[in-house]
C-alpha positions in Angstrom: -2.0 48.0 86.5 -2.7 45.7 89.3 -0.2 43.8 88.7 2.1 46.4 88.2 1.5 48.0 91.5 1.9 44.4 93.2 5.3 43.3 91.1 6.7 46.3 90.0 10.5 44.8 89.5 9.1 42.4 87.4 7.8 45.0 84.4 10.3 47.5 85.2 13.3 45.1 85.1 12.2 43.9 81.4 12.2 47.5 80.1 15.7 48.2 81.3 18.2 48.3 79.1 18.6 50.2 75.4 15.4 50.0 74.3 11.9 49.1 76.1 11.0 45.3 74.6 7.5 45.6 76.2 6.0 48.5 74.0 3.9 48.3 70.9 4.6 50.5 68.4 6.3 49.6 65.1 10.0 48.7 66.1 13.1 49.6 63.8 15.4 46.4 62.8 17.9 47.9 65.3 15.3 47.4 68.2 13.7 44.4 66.8 17.5 43.0 66.8 18.5 43.8 70.4 15.0 43.2 72.0 15.3 39.4 70.5 19.2 39.2 71.5 18.8 40.6 74.9 15.5 39.6 75.8 14.2 37.0 73.9 11.3 38.9 72.7 9.6 40.0 69.0 12.1 37.2 67.8 10.8 35.8 63.9 9.7 32.1 64.3 12.8 29.8 63.5 10.8 28.3 60.6 10.1 31.6 58.6 13.9 32.9 59.0 15.9 29.5 59.2 14.1 27.1 56.5 13.4 29.7 53.5 16.9 30.3 53.1 17.9 26.7 52.7 18.9 25.2 49.6 19.6 21.2 51.0 20.0 19.8 47.6 23.1 22.1 47.8 24.7 21.2 51.2 27.0 17.2 50.5 28.1 17.7 54.0 25.7 15.4 56.8 27.1 17.6 60.0 25.8 20.5 57.7 22.9 18.9 56.6 21.5 18.5 59.5 22.3 21.6 61.2 20.4 23.2 58.3 17.2 21.3 59.7 17.5 19.3 56.3 17.6 15.3 56.1 20.9 13.0 55.1 19.7 10.3 53.2 21.8 7.1 52.4 21.6 4.3 49.9 23.6 1.5 48.8 23.0 2.4 45.3 22.8 5.9 44.9 25.5 8.7 46.3 24.1 10.1 49.9 22.2 13.7 49.5 21.1 16.2 51.4 16.9 16.3 51.2 14.3 18.4 52.8 12.3 16.6 55.4 9.6 16.3 53.0 11.6 14.8 50.3 13.1 12.0 52.7 9.4 11.2 54.3 8.9 10.1 50.5 11.6 8.1 50.0 11.1 4.2 50.1 12.6 3.3 53.0 13.3 0.0 52.5 16.4 1.8 50.0 16.9 5.0 51.9 17.8 5.8 55.8 17.3 9.6 56.1 17.8 11.3 59.3 15.8 14.0 61.1 12.3 12.8 59.8 10.6 12.2 63.0 9.1 14.6 64.6 10.0 15.6 67.9 6.8 13.8 69.9 7.4 10.9 68.1 10.7 10.5 69.2 10.0 11.2 72.7 7.3 8.8 72.8 9.6 6.0 71.4 
């Protein structure tokens, strides 16, 4: 309450629009989609929505593979293919060159 009195425009600004995204009741799908898109609030985790629907093995293009959160793996003896990150990490690095297998923290510290 004190924050609302000191900074009323910040909270009121977030509440304006088609929906009030600061409420705690169960939201309709339409409200959840609007609040996520417009306010960046109530969005489902990316891993739950994106990775659950991806079948990496079915992707035959490197760009689509990488954009789907998978790993594109190359080897001289077998055709290039798209693998899950977990599968790519288990392939022998002396034979396969796979992208997207390093975590962002590992890449940043390199």
